[in-house]
C-alpha positions, 0 to 999 in steps of 0.5 A: 500500500502507498499513500499519496497526497493530492500534490502527488507526494508519497507519504507512506508505504506499507507491506500489509498481510490480509490477516493484519489488515483490520488491525492497521492504523494509517494516516493518524498523523495526517492533516485533514484532506484528500489522499490517494491509497494505491493498493496492490495485490498480485497483479491487481492494483486499485486507487482509493481516494480517502477524505480525512476529516 
């Protein structure tokens, strides 16, 4: 997983196993705003836009 801000700056990368996903905390120190989370699993890649309030 890679987290980018809307200016395209890479903020964080994490290697997360599916078993551990529910216990992960991501972006706690980020200010309110919009972020792109790029999630890759095998050959599949998804971009998720996240709004933090």
